[in-house]
C-alpha positions as CSV (number, residue, x, y, z in Angstrom):
1,M,-32.8,110.9,18.7
2,R,-36.2,111.2,20.2
3,A,-38.8,108.4,20.4
4,R,-42.3,108.1,21.8
5,L,-43.4,105.4,24.2
6,V,-46.3,103.4,22.8
7,K,-48.9,101.5,24.8
8,I,-48.6,97.7,24.5
9,G,-51.3,96.1,26.7
10,N,-50.7,97.3,30.2
11,S,-47.1,98.1,29.4
12,R,-45.2,100.6,27.3
13,G,-42.8,99.9,24.5
14,L,-40.2,101.8,22.5
15,R,-39.8,101.5,18.8
16,L,-36.3,101.7,17.6
17,A,-35.3,102.3,14.0
18,K,-33.6,99.3,12.2
19,P,-30.6,101.4,11.2
20,L,-30.1,102.4,14.9
21,L,-30.3,98.8,16.0
22,E,-27.8,97.7,13.3
23,Q,-25.5,100.5,14.2
24,V,-25.2,99.4,17.9
25,G,-25.4,95.7,17.2
26,L,-28.7,94.9,19.0
27,S,-30.7,91.8,17.9
28,D,-33.7,90.0,19.3
29,E,-32.4,89.7,22.9
30,V,-31.0,92.6,24.9
31,D,-29.8,93.2,28.5
32,I,-31.6,96.2,30.1
33,Q,-30.3,97.9,33.3
34,A,-32.1,100.7,35.1
35,A,-30.8,103.6,37.2
36,P,-32.6,106.7,38.3
37,G,-33.6,108.5,35.1
38,V,-31.6,106.2,32.8
39,L,-32.2,102.9,30.9
40,T,-29.2,101.2,29.5
41,I,-29.8,98.7,26.7
42,R,-26.9,96.4,25.6
43,P,-26.6,93.3,23.5
44,V,-26.8,90.1,25.4
45,A,-23.3,88.8,26.1
46,R,-22.8,85.3,24.7
47,P,-20.8,83.4,27.4
48,R,-19.0,81.2,24.9
49,A,-18.5,83.7,22.2
50,G,-15.1,83.2,20.6
51,W,-14.4,79.8,22.1
52,A,-14.2,78.0,18.8
53,E,-11.8,80.5,17.3
54,A,-9.6,80.4,20.4
55,A,-9.5,76.6,20.4
56,A,-8.7,76.6,16.7
57,A,-5.8,79.1,17.3
58,A,-4.3,77.1,20.3
59,P,-1.4,74.9,19.4
60,P,-2.3,71.2,19.5
61,Q,-1.0,69.7,22.7
62,G,-2.6,66.3,22.6
63,L,-4.0,64.4,25.6
64,L,-2.8,65.1,29.1
65,D,-2.3,61.4,29.9
66,A,-1.8,58.4,27.7
67,P,-5.0,56.7,26.8
68,S,-5.8,53.7,29.0
69,A,-8.3,50.9,28.5
70,T,-11.5,50.9,30.6
71,R,-13.8,48.0,31.7
72,F,-16.0,48.9,28.8
73,D,-13.1,48.5,26.4
74,D,-12.1,45.2,27.9
75,E,-15.5,43.6,28.4
76,E,-18.1,45.1,26.2
77,W,-16.5,46.7,23.1
78,H,-16.0,44.3,20.1
79,W,-14.0,45.3,17.0
C-alpha cells in the first residue's frame, strides 16, 4: 500500500485507512520505532493486560498468614 505524507503545521503526517488500522489492531496510541529508512508502528503494549483473567484462573489459595489484629482494630474500630 502506498500513502502520501501530508503537511500538518511544521510536521508531516500519514493517513492510514480504517480497515488497515483494524486489520493490524492499532488504536489511538501507538509505539513508533525508527531505523535507517524504516519506521515501525506497533500497538502500545498494556503492562497489565491479561492480569484479571490470570488472577481469575488461578486457584484460590487464601491468605499467606492468618489475619492478626492491629492497633486500629483494637483501639479505633467499633462494631
